[in-house]
C-alpha positions in Angstrom: -40.8 -14.1 21.7 -37.1 -14.9 22.2 -35.1 -15.5 19.0 -31.7 -17.3 19.3 -28.9 -16.4 16.9 -26.4 -19.2 16.3 -23.0 -19.1 14.7 -23.5 -20.3 11.0 -21.0 -22.6 9.4 -18.4 -20.5 7.6 -17.5 -23.4 5.3 -16.1 -26.9 5.0 -13.7 -28.2 7.8 -14.3 -25.1 10.0 -15.7 -26.0 13.4 -14.8 -23.0 15.5 -14.8 -19.2 15.0 -14.1 -16.0 17.0 -16.3 -13.1 17.7 -14.4 -10.3 16.0 -16.5 -7.4 17.3 -20.1 -6.5 18.1 -21.5 -3.7 16.0 -24.4 -3.1 18.3 -24.3 -2.7 22.1 -25.9 -5.1 24.6 -29.5 -4.0 25.2 -29.8 -2.0 22.0 -32.7 -2.1 19.7 -32.0 -4.0 16.4 -34.0 -4.6 13.2 -34.4 -7.7 11.1 -31.4 -8.5 8.8 -29.3 -5.7 10.5 -25.6 -6.6 10.7 -24.9 -6.9 14.4 -21.5 -8.6 14.6 -18.5 -9.8 12.7 -17.2 -13.3 13.1 -13.6 -14.4 12.3 -12.9 -17.8 10.8 -9.8 -19.3 9.4 -10.7 -18.2 5.9 -12.7 -15.0 6.1 -14.5 -12.4 8.1 -18.3 -12.9 7.9 -21.3 -10.9 9.1 -23.8 -12.0 11.7 -27.3 -10.6 11.1 -30.3 -10.1 13.3 -33.1 -12.6 12.6 -35.9 -10.4 14.0 -36.7 -6.9 15.3 -36.2 -6.5 19.1 -33.8 -5.9 21.9 -30.3 -7.6 21.7 -28.9 -9.6 24.5 -25.2 -10.6 24.0 -24.1 -14.0 25.4 -20.6 -14.3 24.0 -18.1 -11.5 24.2 -15.6 -10.1 21.7 -12.4 -12.1 21.3 -14.0 -15.4 22.5 -13.7 -18.5 20.4 -16.9 -20.6 20.1 -18.1 -23.6 18.2 -20.2 -23.4 15.0 -23.8 -23.7 16.0 -23.4 -22.0 19.4 -26.0 -19.5 20.5 -24.1 -16.2 20.8 -27.0 -13.8 21.4 -30.7 -13.5 21.8 -33.3 -11.0 20.5 -36.3 -10.2 22.6 -39.0 -9.8 19.9 -41.0 -6.6 19.4 -44.0 -7.9 21.5 -42.0 -8.7 24.6 -39.8 -5.6 24.2 -42.9 -3.3 24.0 -44.3 -5.0 27.2 -41.0 -4.2 29.0 -41.1 -0.6 27.9 -44.7 -0.1 28.9 -44.1 -1.7 32.3 -41.1 0.6 32.9 -43.2 3.6 31.9 -45.9 2.6 34.4 -43.5 2.1 37.3 -41.9 5.5 36.7 -43.8 8.0 38.9 -44.7 11.2 37.1 -43.0 14.2 38.6 -45.2 17.3 38.7 -43.3 20.5 37.9 -42.7 22.8 40.9 -43.4 26.4 40.3 -40.6 28.7 41.3 -41.0 32.3 42.4 -40.9 34.6 39.4 -38.0 36.4 40.9 -36.0 33.1 41.1 -36.7 32.0 37.5 -33.6 32.1 35.4 -33.8 31.4 31.7 -30.9 29.2 30.7 -30.4 28.7 27.0 -28.4 25.8 25.6 -25.4 27.0 23.7 -26.1 27.4 20.0 -24.6 24.8 17.7 -23.7 26.1 14.3 -24.7 24.3 11.1 -21.1 24.2 10.1 -20.2 22.2 13.3 -23.1 19.7 12.9 -22.3 19.1 9.3 -18.9 17.7 10.3 -20.2 15.5 13.1 -19.9 11.7 12.6 -22.7 9.6 14.1 -22.5 5.8 14.2 -25.6 3.9 13.0 -26.2 2.6 16.6 -26.1 6.1 18.0 -28.4 7.4 15.3 -31.0 4.7 16.0 -31.0 5.6 19.7 -31.3 9.3 18.9 -34.3 8.7 16.6 -36.0 6.5 19.1 -35.6 9.2 21.8 -36.6 12.0 19.4 -33.3 13.7 20.2 -31.6 16.1 17.7 -27.9 17.0 17.5 -28.3 20.4 19.2 -30.0 18.7 22.2 -27.3 16.0 22.3 -24.4 18.4 22.3 -26.0 20.7 24.9 -26.3 17.7 27.2 -22.7 16.6 26.9 -20.1 16.9 29.6 -17.5 19.6 29.3 -14.8 19.2 26.7 -11.5 17.9 28.2 -7.9 18.2 26.9 -8.1 14.5 26.1 -11.1 15.1 23.7 -9.2 17.9 22.0 -6.1 15.8 21.6 -8.2 12.9 20.1 -9.7 15.3 17.5 -6.3 16.8 16.7 -4.9 13.3 16.2 -7.7 12.3 13.9 -7.1 15.5 11.9 -3.4 14.9 11.6 -2.8 18.2 13.4 0.4 18.3 15.4 0.2 19.1 19.0 3.3 20.2 20.9 4.0 17.7 23.7 5.9 18.5 26.9 8.5 16.1 28.1 6.1 14.6 30.6 3.5 13.8 27.9 5.7 11.5 25.8 3.9 8.2 25.6 5.3 4.7 26.1 1.9 3.1 25.7 1.3 0.2 23.3 -1.9 -1.2 21.7 -2.6 -4.9 22.1 -5.1 -6.7 19.8 -5.9 -10.4 19.6 -4.7 -12.0 16.3 -7.7 -13.1 14.2 -8.1 -16.8 13.2 -7.6 -15.7 9.6 -4.2 -14.3 10.3 -3.3 -17.3 12.6 -4.2 -19.6 9.7 -1.4 -18.0 7.5 1.2 -19.4 9.8 -0.4 -22.8 9.6 -0.3 -22.6 5.8 3.5 -22.0 5.9 4.0 -24.8 8.4 1.7 -27.4 6.9 2.6 -27.1 3.2 5.8 -27.4 1.1 5.2 -24.0 -0.5 7.5 -22.8 -3.3 7.1 -19.9 -5.7 8.1 -19.6 -9.4 8.2 -16.4 -11.4 7.9 -15.1 -14.9 7.1 -11.9 -16.7 4.4 -11.1 -19.3 4.5 -8.6 -22.1 1.1 -6.9 -21.8 1.3 -5.0 -25.1 -1.2 -7.1 -27.2 -3.7 -7.4 -24.4 -3.6 -3.7 -23.6 -4.0 -2.8 -27.2 -7.0 -5.2 -27.6 -8.6 -3.8 -24.5 -8.1 -0.2 -25.7 -9.4 -0.9 -29.2 -12.6 -2.7 -28.2 -13.4 -1.2 -24.8 -16.2 1.1 -26.0 -17.8 -1.5 -28.2 -17.7 -4.0 -25.3 -19.3 -1.4 -22.9 -22.0 -0.6 -25.5 -22.9 -4.2 -26.0 -22.6 -5.7 -22.5 -22.9 -2.7 -20.2 -19.7 -3.3 -18.3 -16.0 -2.5 -18.7 -13.4 -4.9 -20.0 -10.7 -5.6 -17.4 -7.6 -7.8 -17.3 -8.9 -10.2 -14.7 -11.3 -12.0 -17.0 -8.4 -12.7 -19.5 -6.2 -14.1 -16.7 -9.1 -16.2 -15.4 -9.7 -17.7 -18.8 -5.9 -18.2 -19.3 -5.6 -19.9 -15.9 -8.5 -22.3 -16.8 -6.9 -23.3 -20.1 -3.5 -23.7 -18.3 -5.1 -25.9 -15.6 -6.5 -28.2 -18.3 -2.9 -28.7 -19.6 -1.5 -29.1 -16.0 -4.2 -30.6 -13.9 -2.0 -31.2 -10.9 -2.0 -27.5 -10.3 -5.8 -27.8 -9.8 -5.4 -30.5 -7.1 -5.8 -30.6 -3.3 -4.9 -33.1 -0.5 -7.7 -34.8 1.4 -6.5 -37.1 4.2 -3.9 -39.2 2.3 -5.4 -38.8 -1.1 -4.8 -36.3 -3.9 -8.0 -35.0 -5.3 -8.0 -33.5 -8.8 -11.3 -31.9 -9.9 -12.0 -31.8 -13.6 -13.8 -28.5 -13.2 -12.1 -25.1 -12.5 -13.7 -23.1 -9.7 -11.4 -20.1 -9.6 -11.3 -17.8 -6.6 -10.8 -14.0 -7.3 -9.3 -12.1 -4.3 -11.2 -8.9 -3.7 -10.2 -6.2 -1.2 -13.2 -5.0 0.9 -13.6 -2.7 3.9 -13.5 -5.9 6.1 -10.3 -7.2 4.4 -9.5 -9.7 1.7 -12.3 -11.9 0.5 -12.1 -14.6 -2.2 -15.4 -15.2 -4.0 -15.5 -18.1 -6.5 -16.1 -18.1 -10.3 -17.7 -21.6 -10.8 -16.8 -23.7 -13.8 -14.6 -21.0 -15.4 -13.8 -23.5 -18.2 -17.3 -23.1 -19.6 -17.5 -19.3 -19.5 -16.7 -16.7 -22.1 -14.7 -13.5 -21.4 -17.9 -11.6 -21.1 -19.4 -14.2 -18.8 -16.4 -14.2 -16.5 -16.2 -10.4 -16.5 -19.8 -10.1 -15.5 -19.6 -12.6 -12.8 -16.4 -11.1 -11.3 -18.1 -7.7 -11.2 -21.2 -9.1 -9.5 -19.2 -10.9 -6.9 -16.9 -7.9 -6.3 -20.0 -5.7 -5.8 -21.6 -8.2 -3.4 -18.3 -8.4 -1.4 -18.0 -4.6 -1.0 -21.7 -4.4 0.0 -21.2 -7.2 2.5 -23.7 -9.5 0.7 -21.5 -12.4 -0.1 -22.7 -15.8 1.1 -20.6 -18.5 2.6 -21.3 -20.7 -0.4 -19.9 -18.1 -2.7 -16.6 -18.1 -0.9 -16.0 -21.9 -0.4 -15.0 -24.8 -2.6 -12.5 -23.1 -5.0 -9.8 -25.2 -6.7 -7.4 -22.3 -7.6 -7.0 -18.6 -6.7 -5.9 -15.5 -8.4 -4.8 -12.4 -6.5 -3.8 -9.0 -7.9 -1.4 -7.1 -5.7 -0.7 -4.8 -8.7 -3.7 -2.7 -7.8 -1.8 -1.6 -4.7 1.5 -1.0 -6.6 3.2 -4.3 -5.8 6.0 -5.1 -8.3 6.7 -8.6 -7.1 5.5 -10.9 -4.3 5.1 -14.5 -3.2 1.4 -15.0 -2.7 0.4 -17.4 0.1 -1.7 -20.5 -0.6 -5.4 -20.5 0.1 -5.9 -24.0 1.7 -6.9 -26.7 0.8 -5.9 -25.4 -2.7 -2.4 -26.2 -4.0 -1.8 -23.2 -6.3 -2.3 -19.4 -6.4 -1.4 -17.0 -9.1 -0.1 -13.5 -8.2 -0.5 -10.6 -10.7 1.5 -7.4 -10.2 1.7 -3.9 -11.4 2.4 -3.1 -15.0 5.6 -1.2 -15.6 7.3 0.0 -18.8 10.7 -1.8 -19.0 13.4 -2.3 -21.7 13.2 -5.8 -23.2 14.9 -7.5 -26.0 12.6 -8.0 -29.1 14.1 -9.7 -32.1 17.6 -8.5 -31.2 16.6 -4.9 -30.4 15.8 -3.2 -27.1 12.2 -1.9 -26.9 10.2 -0.4 -24.1 7.2 -2.6 -23.3 4.6 -2.7 -20.6 5.6 -5.7 -18.5 4.0 -7.5 -15.6 5.7 -9.9 -13.2 3.6 -13.0 -12.3 4.2 -15.5 -9.6 2.8 -19.0 -8.9 3.0 -20.3 -5.4 2.4 -24.0 -5.2 2.5 -27.0 -2.8 5.5 -29.1 -3.9 3.9 -32.2 -2.3 1.4 -32.2 -5.2 2.9 -30.1 -7.9 6.3 -30.8 -9.5 8.6 -28.1 -10.7 7.9 -29.1 -14.3 4.2 -28.6 -14.0 4.5 -25.3 -12.0 6.9 -23.8 -14.5 4.9 -25.2 -17.5 1.7 -23.8 -16.1 3.1 -20.3 -15.7 4.7 -20.4 -19.2 1.3 -21.4 -20.6 -0.4 -18.4 -18.9 2.3 -16.1 -20.2 1.8 -17.4 -23.8 -2.0 -17.0 -23.6 -1.9 -13.4 -22.3 0.8 -12.4 -24.8 -1.3 -13.9 -27.6 -4.9 -13.4 -26.5 -6.3 -14.8 -29.7 -5.3 -18.2 -28.5 -7.8 -17.9 -25.7 -10.5 -18.4 -28.3 -9.0 -21.8 -29.4 -8.2 -23.3 -26.0 -4.5 -22.3 -26.2 -3.9 -23.0 -29.9 -3.2 -20.5 -32.6 -5.6 -20.0 -35.5 -3.1 -21.7 -37.9 -3.0 -24.8 -35.6 -6.7 -25.0 -35.5 -6.9 -24.6 -39.2 -4.4 -27.4 -39.8 -6.0 -29.6 -37.2 -2.9 -29.7 -35.1 
């Protein structure tokens, strides 16, 4: 049976994608749910999985753009594949061994491969599958290889960061050329199609860091997960969005849409690049609930198990360049959203506290926003609100108000 694999929809408003790369060679054997390709859309890199066991036939090559719903490959199911293999076996004539004179027989042994060498060999999943199918071990594979060339040695030395003296004739002037992915092309469109501005502020992280340190073990004991900063920022952003709803808006045709719910995207770095899974209805969730959902989504992203639905439909995004050491940056919008908050690394800096200079752990934060929708007053007010909530985390319990204000009904 022939199974056709079509390009799935990567999300709203996306009609075309690009085949990033095939992870399996044409004609190779694949298993059901095996990841066989990566497809690049304007928003993310997504996996393409095999729908059945069988032999893969590639119809669309790497780098080609194709419409959503197009058949890009076929899988010849197990039944047909086995018939082809049996037919090929029947058509191949058996060769009887020809006995050689005893005097002419020369015993040629394959060079021994030490265990130390095989332990350092790297085998791709595709190569491993072929080897298992052919009952071929590493010793047999190496003994059947061609002779090692200078180019092979140089490739290994380069991968090991070992310097190799080059003669004047070996100095390279070569360049590598790779097609730009749709996701990266989209970044230019964001700059050209929006009136993007960025406003900055800084947050004293002292109280939040002390709260986290004091209650970390009790939180782990009760909920089975560690307490991070992102859950507090997500809660603070949700409360700030309620005070400044325009920051939660988007443009649809000639209309401005302002959702009353807060679906907040959390940027997660994965082996495939940056992905932005969504925490739905953050306004209804507790710190523990947000922390748990962020961990689950981050784990799924790193294990390549995120669905398209889990990455689409957000109303606002938070990205944390601080985990890579960024001190300050201007995050780029995640369309069609109109706002994105950038967190950065925490550094001890001298600050004025009640007329005295003290060393405090400080974080720069940045809000990039589309000025067509969000006015300067709302952008600055939103960021000041986030700052106030993080510096006074108890206010997160009362939707931005202090305990005294709640007590007095203010």
